[in-house]
TIKE-297192 format. One line per field, with one value per residue (C-alpha): residue number from 0; residue in three letters; x, y, z. Coordinates in Angstrom, 3 decimals, m for minus. Each point is the difference from the previous one (the first is absolute). Layout:
<nodes>
num <- (NUM ...)
residu <- (Ala ...)
u <- (X ...)
v <- (Y ...)
w <- (Z ...)
</nodes>
This chain:
<nodes>
num <- (0 1 2 3 4 5 6 7 8 9 10 11 12 13 14 15 16 17 18 19 20 21 22 23 24 25 26 27 28 29 30 31 32 33 34 35 36 37 38 39 40 41 42 43 44 45 46 47 48 49 50 51 52 53 54 55 56 57 58 59 60 61 62 63 64 65 66 67 68 69 70 71 72 73 74 75 76 77 78 79 80 81 82 83 84 85 86 87 88 89 90 91 92 93 94 95 96 97 98 99 100 101 102 103 104 105 106 107 108 109 110 111 112 113 114 115 116 117 118 119 120 121 122 123 124 125 126 127 128 129 130 131 132 133 134 135 136 137 138 139 140 141 142 143 144 145 146 147 148 149 150 151 152 153 154 155 156 157 158 159 160 161 162 163 164 165 166 167 168 169 170 171 172 173 174 175 176 177 178 179 180)
residu <- (Met Leu Leu Ser Ile Asp Gln Leu Ile Thr Ile Met Pro Glu Ala Arg Pro Arg Ala Gly Leu Phe Val Gly Pro Leu Asn Ala Ala Met Thr Glu Phe Ser Ile Thr Thr Leu Leu Arg Ala Ala Ala Phe Leu Ala Gln Ile Gly His Glu Ser Gly Arg Leu Arg Tyr Thr Arg Glu Leu Gly Gly His Asp Tyr Leu Asp Lys Tyr Asp Thr Gly Arg Leu Ala Ala Arg Leu Gly Asn Thr Pro Gln Asp Asp Asp Asp Gly Gln Arg Tyr Arg Gly Arg Gly Leu Ile Gln Ile Thr Gly Arg Arg Asn Tyr Glu Leu Cys Gly Phe Gly Leu Asp Ile Asp Leu Ile Ala Gln Pro Glu Leu Leu Glu Gln Pro Glu Leu Ala Cys Arg Ser Ala Ala Trp Phe Trp Gln Asn Glu Asn Leu Asn Ala Leu Ala Asp Lys Gly Ala Phe Asp Thr Ile Thr Arg Arg Ile Asn Gly Gly Gln Asn Gly Arg Glu Asp Arg Ile Ala Leu Tyr Gln Arg Ala Leu Lys Val Leu Ala)
u <- (4.402 2.102 m1.661 1.571 0.250 m2.413 m2.575 0.266 m0.497 m3.121 m1.473 0.897 0.681 0.638 3.010 1.888 2.721 0.546 m0.835 4.043 0.759 m2.783 0.231 2.941 m1.114 m3.528 1.130 2.315 m2.667 m2.550 2.513 1.249 m3.249 m2.184 m1.969 0.746 m3.177 m2.379 m2.659 2.209 2.278 m3.242 m1.070 3.064 0.649 m3.234 0.308 3.258 m0.914 m2.835 1.662 2.759 m1.429 1.243 3.275 0.464 m0.244 2.271 m1.000 m3.399 m1.352 m1.027 1.315 0.538 m3.833 m1.202 2.691 m0.813 m2.486 2.301 1.834 m2.617 m3.088 m1.281 1.220 3.686 m0.731 m1.284 3.169 2.701 0.757 0.679 m3.061 2.245 m0.287 3.697 m0.637 m0.157 m2.151 2.070 2.711 m1.808 m2.219 m1.254 3.106 0.531 m1.811 m2.875 0.384 1.778 m1.816 0.721 3.178 m1.078 m0.780 3.928 1.154 m1.630 0.862 3.510 0.469 m1.397 2.567 2.449 0.697 m0.471 m2.894 m0.965 3.068 0.147 m3.439 0.463 2.089 m3.714 m0.010 2.619 m1.184 1.852 m1.430 m3.486 m0.334 0.809 m1.780 m3.113 0.667 0.784 m2.984 m2.126 1.655 m0.214 m3.893 m0.265 m1.141 1.500 m2.801 m2.773 1.205 m0.334 m3.986 m0.208 m0.830 0.771 m2.343 1.520 3.246 m0.631 m1.912 3.399 2.124 m2.243 m2.029 m3.312 m0.753 1.762 0.672 m1.691 m0.874 3.774 1.533 m2.620 0.663 3.958 m0.980 m1.951 2.897 2.464 m1.428 m0.596 3.914 1.631 m1.830)
v <- (m11.604 2.628 3.597 2.111 3.952 0.227 m1.945 1.684 3.539 m1.382 m1.087 2.969 3.011 2.574 m2.215 0.512 2.720 m2.802 m3.161 m0.715 0.050 m2.515 m2.607 m1.743 m0.055 m0.727 m2.939 m1.580 0.720 m1.764 m2.800 m0.313 m0.295 m1.898 2.274 m1.506 m0.979 2.268 0.413 0.495 2.848 1.903 0.364 0.617 2.492 1.475 0.203 1.726 2.213 1.364 0.026 1.931 2.578 m1.788 m0.556 3.847 m0.306 m2.954 2.233 0.227 3.931 1.958 2.624 m0.272 0.259 m2.826 m2.273 0.126 m2.398 m2.674 1.439 m0.586 m1.761 m3.497 0.784 0.414 m3.340 m1.993 1.324 m1.255 3.908 0.863 1.767 2.994 2.785 m0.477 0.641 m3.686 1.313 1.963 m2.476 m2.926 1.569 m1.783 m0.506 m2.703 m0.369 m1.857 2.719 m2.087 1.594 m0.034 m1.828 m3.189 m0.603 1.671 m2.171 m3.079 1.313 0.736 m3.613 m1.563 2.677 m0.724 3.616 1.877 2.465 1.234 1.987 0.755 0.650 1.882 m2.282 m1.237 3.447 m1.378 m2.152 m3.115 m0.537 1.854 m2.922 m2.440 1.180 m0.023 m3.997 m0.707 1.249 m1.662 m2.938 0.332 0.158 m3.100 2.389 m2.084 m2.497 2.576 1.398 m3.451 m0.016 2.922 1.193 4.131 1.551 m2.295 1.345 3.562 m0.595 m1.928 2.848 3.080 m0.965 0.859 0.127 3.902 0.334 m2.854 1.178 1.429 m3.657 m1.720 2.565 m0.913 m3.672 m0.332 2.095 m2.456 m3.212 1.341 1.595 m3.393 m2.564)
w <- (m14.763 m0.262 m0.735 m2.204 0.375 m3.370 2.021 3.185 m1.691 m1.906 3.321 1.603 m2.157 3.098 0.656 m2.702 1.312 2.953 m2.243 m0.860 3.858 0.879 m2.706 1.464 3.664 m0.825 m2.257 3.083 2.520 m1.759 m1.100 3.449 1.482 m3.027 m1.339 m3.512 m1.290 m1.944 2.487 3.097 m1.777 m1.184 3.066 1.848 m2.818 0.471 3.892 0.132 m3.097 2.243 3.212 m1.092 m2.182 m3.409 1.706 1.019 3.822 1.959 3.227 1.192 m0.019 2.628 2.497 3.483 0.960 m2.689 1.813 3.293 m0.510 m0.105 3.387 2.896 0.174 m1.281 m3.610 1.504 2.196 m2.996 m1.947 2.621 1.033 3.509 2.247 0.302 m2.214 m1.015 m4.212 m0.664 m2.174 m2.042 0.348 m1.064 m2.441 m3.196 m2.344 m3.045 m3.167 2.179 2.834 3.258 3.114 3.490 2.179 0.163 m4.033 m0.190 2.451 m1.722 m3.469 1.033 0.949 m2.617 m2.333 2.641 0.176 3.369 m0.850 3.400 0.097 m3.338 m1.532 m2.474 m1.941 m1.456 m2.112 m2.296 m2.848 0.512 3.772 m1.160 m2.651 2.352 2.881 m1.948 m1.323 3.438 1.179 m2.653 0.816 3.912 m0.639 m2.214 m3.047 m2.739 1.130 m0.135 m3.334 m1.270 0.656 m1.401 3.598 m1.019 2.608 2.516 m0.596 0.188 3.418 1.545 m1.892 0.587 2.735 m1.618 m4.203 0.109 m3.676 m1.341 m3.401 m0.220 0.943 m2.186 m3.136 0.678 m0.123 m2.894 m1.836 1.601 m1.083 m3.921 m0.063 1.820 m2.066)
</nodes>
């Protein structure tokens, strides 16, 4: 299933200014990671649409104080960041269309994509790698199987840790189902 630019804009009208930058890399990444059925593609597009602000952000927003939560403490440790206050939170902030966060996830994603994201985490801000990293995460978390079952809320929890933005994600999902059918 290949996504056209018109379909992408219909699903995410706010993405019109950036749709041309992303449609090719999205198609390549979705093909590479088997996000090729209606249910898989609709769920994937809904999740990345929400996480990236309709393809607007490939880098997590927030200043130094906000990102300090990733630098020390339990959350930092869970993300594989060092225990020292050494700005790992800034360096390994959420990036890509699904917002890969934390040194451990950057390392795993880099292995999965055969690139060194520890040395160059900002690579995930580029359209091609923003799309590939999101699709890699999708596959790594076995989200195709959940999409096949229609377990959309479970997918949201795996990506977000909760149900943040649930209504928006569901609205995008419903729109994607209609547009891609």
